[in-house]
N, C-alpha and C positions, 0 to 999 in steps of 0.2 A: 296691815301689819308691817309692811315694808316702810310706810311713812312714820310709823311709831319708831321703828328701829332707827331710821335716819335721824329723828329727833334726839334719840338717845346718844348716838354718836356726836351730833352736833353739840350737845350739851356735855360731852365727855363723861358719859354715864356708862360704867362697865356693864355689859350685857352678856348673860349666860343663856344660850339657847339649849337648856338642859333640864333634866328633872332634879327637883330639890326635895329633901327630906330634912325636917328639923329635928335634930337629935338632942338638943340641949337648950333649955330656956336661960334667961338672963342670970346675972348682969351682962354676961357675954353670950349671945345666942349663937349656937353652932348648927351650920346647915351643910349636910352632905350634898355634893353636886355630882351627878352621874350622866353620862351618855345615855340616851334612850331612843326608841323608835316610836313615833306616835302616828295613829291612824285618825286623822283629823276629819275624814269624810263619814265616820261612824259615830253616831250620837253619843255613846258612852266614852268615846275618845280614848281607847284603851292604850296603855303605855308599856312597852317591853323595856325594862330598866337593866342596865348593865352595872358592874361593880362601880363603887364610888371612885371618882377621879381625883377629887380634892374636898377639903373641908374649908369653908369660909366662915367667919364670925362678923357679928354686927352688935351694936348696942340696941338698935331699934329695928324691928322687922315688921313690914306691913303685908298682911295676906290679902291679895286681890285676885284670886283665882276664879272668881266667877261662879257660875251655876252649871248644872247638868239637868237635862230633861228628866222628869219622872216617868216611869213606866207603870204598868199594872201588874199585879201579883201573878195573874195567869197569862200575861203577854208581855214578853221582854223584847227590847230592841234587837233585830237580827240583821240589820243592814240590807235587808232584801224587800220583804213584804211588810213588816212593821217599822215604820219610819219614826224618827224624831226630826227636829228642824234641820239638822245637818244633812240627813239624807234627802230631805225636800229641797235643800239648797244645791246639793251636788248631783242629783239625779240627772241622767243623760237622756232618758227616754220618758215621753208623756204617757202616764197611764190613762186608759179610757175611762176608768171609774175610780175615784179617790174617796175613801171614807175618812173623815176627820173627827176625832174624839176630842172634844173640848172647843168651845166657842169664845175663848178669850182672845187677846190680840194676835198670838201666834196662829192659832186655828182659823181666825177670820182672814188674817193676812195671807197665809199660804192657800186658803181655799180660794180666795179671790184670784191670786195669781194663776193657779191651775185651771180655774173656771175660764179665765180669759185665754188660756192656751188651747181650749176645747175640750177639757176634761169634764166629765160628769161628777159634780161634787155633792156629797152628803155630809152634813155637819150634825154631830150628836152632842147635845149639852144637857146635863142633869138639872141644871137650874131652869126657871121658867122664862129666860130670855137669853139672847146672845149678848157678849160682852158684859157678863153679869156684875162686874165690879163698877161699871159705870153707872150713870144715872139711869133710872128705870125707864124714863121716858125715851132716852137715847137708845137703849137696848131693844126695846119693843119696835121703834120705828126702823132701826137698822135690819132687824129681822125681817120685817115686812118688805123692805127694799131688796134684801137679798132673795127672797122668795120670787119677787117680780123678775129678778135677774136670772132665775131658773135653778137656784140652789134647792136642794131637798134639805130643809131646817127641821131637825127633830129635837125640840126642847122638852123639858121634863122627861128626859129619857135616859136610862142607865145602861151600861154595857155589861153583859154577863159572861160573854166568852168571845175569844178571837181564835178562829181556826185557820191555820195556814197551810193545811195539807191540800194537795191538789194544785190546780193552776194559779188561783187567786187567793182572796181571803174571804171568810164568811164571819161576820160579825153578828152575834146574837145580842139583841137589844130588847128592853121592855120599858114600858111607862113607869115613872116613879110613883109609889103609892104614898099615902099620907104619913106612913111611919119613916119615910126617908129612904126606903129600899126599892129596887126595882120589882114590879109585879110579874112574877114569872109565869103566871097563868095567862098573861097577855104577850108572851115573848114572841119575837119576830126575827128572821134571819135576813140580814142584808149582805149582798155579795158585791165585791169590788176587786180591783187589781191590787191596790195597795191600801194600807191604813196608816193615817198619821196620828200619833199620840201627841196631844197639845194640852196636857192636863196640869201643867205647872212645872216647877223646877225645884231642885234642892242644892244646897251648896256643894261646890266641887272642891273636896279637900281629902279624898281618899288617898291614903299613902303619904300625905304630906308630913304628918306628925309621928314620931315614935310613940307607940301606945304607952310607954312608960311614963310619958309626960302628963298624962291626965287631962287633956284638953277638954274644956266644957262645952257641950253642944246642946241645941234645943230644936226640936222639930226638924232636924235635918240641916241646921245651920250652925255656924260657929257663934258662940254666945259672947256678946260684949255688953256694954251699958246702953246699946241701942234697943228700943222696943218698937216693934212695927205698930202703925196706927191701928186703932180699933173704931168701928162705926158707932160703938155704944158710949164713947165719951170723947169730949173735945180734947185738943192737944195743944200744948204751948211749946214753943222752941226752947230748948235748953242746951248748954254746952255738954258735949259728949267727948269722951276720951278715945272711943273705939277700941279700948284694950280688952285683951282676952284675959283669961285667969292665969295665964302664963307670963312671967315678968319679961318685959322688953317685946312682947309680941302683940301687934294690933291687926284688926281685920276691918275691910270696908267693902262695899258693893254687894253684889248678889249673894256672896258667900255668907252674909250675916243676916239675910232675909229680905223680904219685899219692902219697897217696889224694886223689882229687877229691871232697872233702867240704867243705861250707860251714863246719862247725865247726872243721875243721883250719885253713882259710884265715883265719878270725876270730882264731884264737889266734896264727898265725903274724905276722898284722898287728899285734897287741899287742906281741909280743916284738920285731918289727922296730922299731916306733916307740919302745918304752922304751929301746932302745939310744941313741937320740938325747937322752934326758933326762939331766939331771946333778943331783946333790944339792949344794946350797950353791954351785952354779955351778963346783965343782971336782971332786968325787968322781963318777966315772962310775957310772951305775946299771947293774948287771949283773942282768938278769931270770933267773928260773929257767928253764932250757932245757925244751923240750917233749920228753917221752918218746914217740916215735912208735910204740912197742909198747903204748901205753896209749890208743889212739884207738878209741873205740867205733865199729863199722860196723853200720849199720842198713839193711835192705831192707824196704821198705813194701808187701809183697805180703800174702797171707793163706794160711797162717800167715805171721807175720812172722819176720825173721831178725835176731839181734843177737849181735855177737861182739866180743871184745877179746883182745889178746894173741896168742899163737902158735897156729896149728892143730897138730893132731897130726902131720900129714905134714911140716909145717916142722921140727918137733923131730926127726923121724926123718932128714931131710936133714941136720941139724946133727950127726947121730951119736948122739943120745940114744936110749936104750933103755927100753922100757916095763918097769916092774918094778924097774929099776935106777936110772934117772934121773928118771923120773916114773910117776905113776898116774893113772888116769882114773875118774871118777864120772859116771854117767849116771842121770837120773831121768826116767821117762816120764810125760807129762802125763795119761795114761790113769788113773794111780793118785792123782792130785791132786783133792781135794775140789772146790776152786773151779773147776777146769777141767770136772768132771764137771757141776757145777751150772749152769754157763754154756754148757755144751755145746761147749766148745773143747778137746777132748782130744787133738788131733793135736800132734805134736812132743815135745821133750824139753829138759832142761837138761843140758849136758856141761861138766864141770870138770876141767881138767888140773892136777894137783898136783905140784910139784916135790919131789924127794926129795934129802936127807932132812928138809929144814926144813919143807916143806909150803907154800911160796909158791905163788901163783896164776900159773901159766905161761900159761894161756889158758882162755877161757870161750866157749861157743858155745850159743846158744839158739835153738830152732826152736818157734815157737808163738804163741798169743795174747799180745799185750802184750810180746813179746820185746824190742822196741825201748826199752820202759821198764825192764824187769827188768835189762838189761845194765849200766845205771848203778851197781848195787850192786857188781857184780864189777869194774867199771872203777875205782871208788874203791878197792876191796880191793887191787887189783893195784898202783895208783899208791902206795898207802900201805904196800906190801909186807906186807899182812895174811896171816896163815897160815890154813890150813883150820881149825886148832883155834880160832882167834879168830872165824872166822865161824861155827863150830859153836857156840860159846859165846854168840853173839848170838841173842837170842830173836826169832823171826819170828812175826808175827800169824797167827792162824787164824780163818776161812779166807781165804787170799790166794794169789795166783799166785806171791808171793815165796817161798812155802813150798818150791817145786820147787828153788830155788836152794840152800836149806838142805839139803834131801834130797840134792841132787847132791853137795854138798861132803861130807856124811856118807858118801855112796857112795864117794867117792874114798878114804876110809879103811876101807871095808868094813864101815860101821856104819850103813847106810841103814835107816830104820825102817818106812816105809810102802810097801814094795815086796818 
């Protein structure tokens, strides 16, 4: 935060460390600025707002207020026993036993951190594997690795109740039935010191807009012309305005929907601002649109997860068939010299090659340095490089990057070191 504040001062940007409320839309947007007290260590980040100190106006306003963790209807964040990510970050004492609800990136990352501090960790996930938005092969393998590390992993499991009475917490769970609901006849009570809810996020804009303005929202996010990706159909990059239904007001980042990633928000902000720029005062500048299928996703547990493009299950949902529309190459880190030397042999690199041209449809990495290795395949997908071009690119030995080269070779049935 201090670094960003320094950059603002350096670039002569006026900065208000206060609460804002938009009271009038364009052509001149009006914003009431108020002094406030903010509890940053509590996940809902409650704000105590004082009277308006001044009103500022602008032709264009960009909302970049991020997201807030979702809770459960029967379990609200209390800053004590029911945690969100903020409590997990600011906590001063190590719990003996932590129950994590949700096995996405947040749940897996904090679960890993606390496990390595000596906490007994149970992770509950209603889907059939951990990191469920990742490629199925990655999720299943990471779940096996976590179990070997001593985690209690409960997939296909739903939460029925969280009881905070008494010293710790009691979490009632049950296996998911075929109708998509927990089977209460098989319920079980798990006990712990704290429970971390990591079940997703919603846009953070409560109290930001005067209700009379009629801001349009959708599924807990501010609505713009951005539409989140769907596994059911392919996506093509297109120019977006990021405009809300209110004149002069735009929104970017977590507040408009997934993926909730800082690097996505940063790029959206640049694209949004560049629309307002003009060449020679006449010609409108049209920035290159972002391709949301070329966004690297990273999970910072160990082993790490890095991914870009489509998962194999997404391609199948779109009607593509293996052997006809795509091929898959997988290279296991157990056969990689650098991984053996550094004792990081868990995981693999998986590359999905389109047919007949050989473009990179998706890449999925589980292992040490996965969040670094994914950059090469992100660039390859963005530039529409083919597997032949990647194969013809010499990779240094010994490096973890050789696994990428070998996986690409494997997608053509030409793997060398396996």
